[in-house]
N, C-alpha and C positions, 0 to 999 in steps of 0.2 A: 355186348348186350346181355343183360341178366335175364333170368327166368321170369322175374316180375315184369320187366320191360316188354317181354315177348307176349305177355297176357294183358291186354288193355283193361279187362274187367277187374283183375286183381289190383292193377295200378290205380284205378279210380277208387276202389274200395279203400286202399291204403291212404289215399289223399283225403277222402271223406272222414276216415277214422282219425287222422292226424288233426284235421280242422276241427272236428267235434271235440277232441281232447283239449286243444288249445282254447277253444271258445268256452268250454266248461271251466277251465282253469281261470280264465280272465273273469268269468261271471262269479266264480267263487271268491276271487280276490276282491272284486268290487263290492260284493255284498258283505264282506268281512271288514267292518270298520276298524277293528284293532290292527289288522295287517296294513290297511291303507294309511292309518295314522302313523304306525311305526315306520313304514317306508318313506312317507313324507318327511317325518322328523329326521330320518337318516340322511335323505338327500339334502335337507336344509343344513344339517350339521356339516356335511361334506363341503357344501358351497361356502358356508361361513368359515370353515377351516382354510379353504383355498384362498379366500379373500383376505383373511387375517394374516396368513403366511405371506401373501404378496405385499400387503401394506406394512407388515412388520419388518420384512426384508428392506423395504424402501426407507422406513424410519431408521432402522439400524444402520443402513448404508449412509444416510445423511448424518447420523450421529458420529460415525467413524470418520467420515470426511471432514466434519467440523472439528473433530479433535486432532486428527492426524495429518490431514492433507491441507497444504497451503493453496488458497484459491489462485487461479491463474491471473487474476487482476493485480495481485500483490506483487510489486516489482522487487521490493526489498523488505526484509523483516529481521528483527533481532530475536524473534521467538523461535526456539528450537522445537522441531517436531519430535515425536517419540523415537523415530528411527534415526534422526540426526543426533539425538542424545546418546543413542547406543553407539553410533559411529565416532562421536567425539565426546567421550565421557569426561575428559579433563576440562574441556571448555564448559560443559554443562555444570560440573561441580563448581568451577570457578565463578560462574555467573550466579549460582545459588548463594555463595558466601561473599560476593562482592559487596562493597559498601558504596553508597551513593557519593558522588563527588560534586564539586562546584558545577552547577548547570551551565556556567559561562566559561569554563576552562577551555582555553584554546579558541575562544570566540571573542571578537572585539566589537563593541558598540559604544555609543556615547554614554558617559557616566549616568545621566538621568535615565536613559533608556535601559541601561543595565539594571538599575534599581527596580524598574517596573517589571522586567523579565524575571528577576529573582523573586519578586513578590508573587508572580504567577506560578513559579516553580514551587514556592513554599505552600501556596494554596493547594496545588495539585497533590503534593506529597501528604499533606494533612488530610485531604479528602480521601486518599487511598488508605491511610492509616486508620481513619475513623469510619470507614465503610460508607462514606457519603456518595452523592451523585456528582459526576464530573461535569464541568462546564465546557461548552463548545466554543472554540476560538477561531477567529478569522485573522490570519496574518497576511497583510497586503502591502504592496510596495514594488519597486523595481526588481527585476531578476538579479540574482547574485548577491543579495543583501543579507543572507544568512538565515532565511526562514526554515529551510530543510535542516540545516545544521543545528539550529536551536531546538527544533522539534525532536530530533534524535537525542540531544543532550537532556531535554526535559523528561523524556521517557526513562532514560538511564538514571537520572538524578532522583526521580520519584519511585524507582523500583519497578517500573512497568516495561513492557515490550513496546516496540514501535513497528508500524507497518506502513509502507509507502505505496500509494497507487496514484496514477495520473489520470486526469479527466480525458486526455486525448486518447487513452486506450479504451474508454467506455463508448465513445461515439461510434466507432465502426462495428460494434457488436450486433447492432440491429435487434432482432427479436430475442436474441440470447442475452441481452443486457439485463433484463429483469432477473433472470436466474443467477447470472454472475453477481449481481448486486446483493441478492439475498445470501449467496454463499459467503461473500465478504463479511457481512454482518453476523451470520451464524458462526463463522470462524472466530471473529473478534469476541463475540459473546461467550464463547467456550473457554476463554482464557481465565485462569485463576489469578494471575498477576495483574491483569488489566492491560489494555492496549491503547497506545496513542495512535489513532488512525489518521494518518496524514494524507490528505488529498491534494496533490499538486495540480496546478492548472485547473482548479475546480470550476472556473467559469466556462470551460469547454463544454460541459454538459448540464450545468445548473443554471442555464440562462432563463430569462423571462419567458414564460409560456404565452403571455398575452401579446408581446410585441415582436418576438423573433419567430420566424417560420422554422419550426423543428418538426422532424418526422414523428409519426405516431409511436414508433418503436422507442425513440429517444424520450418522448413524453412519458411513455410507460415506465422507462428506467428511472426518470426523474421522480415520478410518483412513488416508485418502490423505495427510492432513497428517502423521500419525505416521510413515507410510512414508517421506515425503520428508525428515523431520527425524531419522531414526533414526541417522544418522551425522553427525559434525561436518563442516562444509563449509569449503572455502577460497574459496568464491565469494560467500557471503552470511552475514551475521550476523543471527540471529533475535532480535528484541526484542519481547517481549509486554508489553502494558500492561493492567492490570485494577484495578477497584475491589473485586472479590470473588475474590481468588486461591484462596480455600478451595473454590471451585466447580470447579477444574480436575480433569480426569481424572488418575489416578495416573501414567499413561504420559506425560502432558504434563509433570508435575513432574519426571519422571525425565530429561527432555531439557534441563532448565534448569541452567546452571552458576553463575550469579550472581543473587542476589535483592537488589534495591535498593528500599528503602522511601522514598517521597516524602511529606513531611509538610507541613502548612500552616505558613506563615512565622510566626516570632515577631515581637515588636515591633521589634527592630533591623532585621530583614529587611523588615518592612512599610514602615519608614521609607525604606530603600534603594530599595524598589520604587516608592514614591510619588515620590521624587526622580527616579528613572530615567524613569518615565512622564510626570512633570510636564515634564521637559526635552524628552521626545520629542513630546508632544502639545500643550503650551502654549507653552513658551519657544522651541523650534526645531523645529516640525513638518516632516517630510520633504516634499520636492517631489513633487507628483503626476506631473509630467513635468519635463524639464530646462528647459522654457520657462515653466512655471507653478509659482509658489510660493504656498503657502497664506497666507491673510490673517493678518497679525500680530495677536496678542491683547494689548491693553494691560493692565497690572496696576497696582494702586494702589501708589505709591512708598513709602507710610508703613507698609507691612505687613512684619513680620519673617516671611518665608516659611519659613525654617528652623524657627522656633518653631511656625508654623501647621501645617506638615506633621507635625511631631513630635506635636502635639496630636491630629491626625486619626489618626495611626498607632496611638495608644493607644485611640481610640474604636472602631476597626474590628477589634477582636480576633476571631479566628476566620475572617477573610476569606482566601480563596485568592488566589494570584497573578492568576488570571483576573478575579476580582471586583475587585481593586485596579485592574487595567488598565481595566475597564469603568467604574469610578468616575471615573478621570481623563478618560476619553473622554466621560463625561457632563458633566464640567466644560467640556470643549471645546465640546460641542454647545450647552450653555446660553450660553456666551459668544458663539458664532456666531448664536444665536437672539435675543440681547438687542438692545435698541434701540441701545445705545452700542457693541455689539460688544466688550465688555470683560468681565473676570472679577474678581469681588470676593469677600470673605469670606462675605457673606450667601448668595450663590449656591452657594458651595462647601459651606457648612453645610447648606443645603437638600438638596443632592444626597446628602450623607453620611447625613442623616436618612432619606431615601427608600431608600437602599441598605441601611441597617440594618434597616428594616422588611421589605424583600424578603428579606434574609438570614434574619431570624427566621422568616418564613413558610416558606421553603425547609427550614429545620431541622424545623419542625413536620411538613411533608410527609414528610421523610426518616424521622423518628421513627415516623410512622404506617406507612410501608412496612416498616420493620424489625420493628414489632410484629406486622404481618400475617404476615411470613415466619417 
């Protein structure tokens, strides 16, 4: 206890003096409008500075994310980020100086359809060269008919990057779907080369709002997609792929400029595919690495392989390009798994029989699904 505390009168006098001093100071401050104005201006500037710093940080973060970070919805892309370019400088330089190739190299379609796809590729590359706006394309048809493969080749041929996302990944996002959708389009719009934005299984989230019961979150995501695609873009080309294009919302159809139908290959195309994949997986398989070459697969010298592949191409009617690729890969696997490490006609016929059974079973399942719908 201090001397002041032991004297109540002195303590009261000190309190009154302090209160009087504070009151006089407040009174002087209030009556001095210059001080009040200066203080108010200072507080306002501080508040504006804090708000501007907060908003500026958010804008800068979104800009950096759009430039450097790949959105989580993008499953695959040819676009190298800044840090990927630093880690793989040779690949980055090679891509800068690479020359566009045939957009249908390594892809087999019917001749009339190939002409249509080449015309689409020429239109795309001329659009990019002349700084025009890109056309939105719908690729529809059975699965495994080359839609994704052509979209990648189209991007490379026209000097653009490609990015692949699937509609099935968007549905489970819920309330985060809107933000994720905007991130994809911000990222695509930041590309200097242009991006072929390929949406596989697009009907999974672009369904009719009037007839299909969809959640409010999915409806909001669809609205965000429609908002970002309302006008033609000079930064990205939208390519939708679907097995059920009749499920699209009318507003989605309104944004499509070209409709391209992909069909299963006919017999001549099946034979060309068999020859292509036979060369790729059996005769001259690609190296796993520059120092490691796959094991050579010996073939019987007395077999007319042209005639054999022609016979098989007739047997596998209704196969998609993906199924034909899997058939030849099965031949390779059987050859590697055999005692002699070779491939003969008996092994090939056995694989064809198994694939035909699987194909028939899948058709039964598909028919049951269609009957239920």
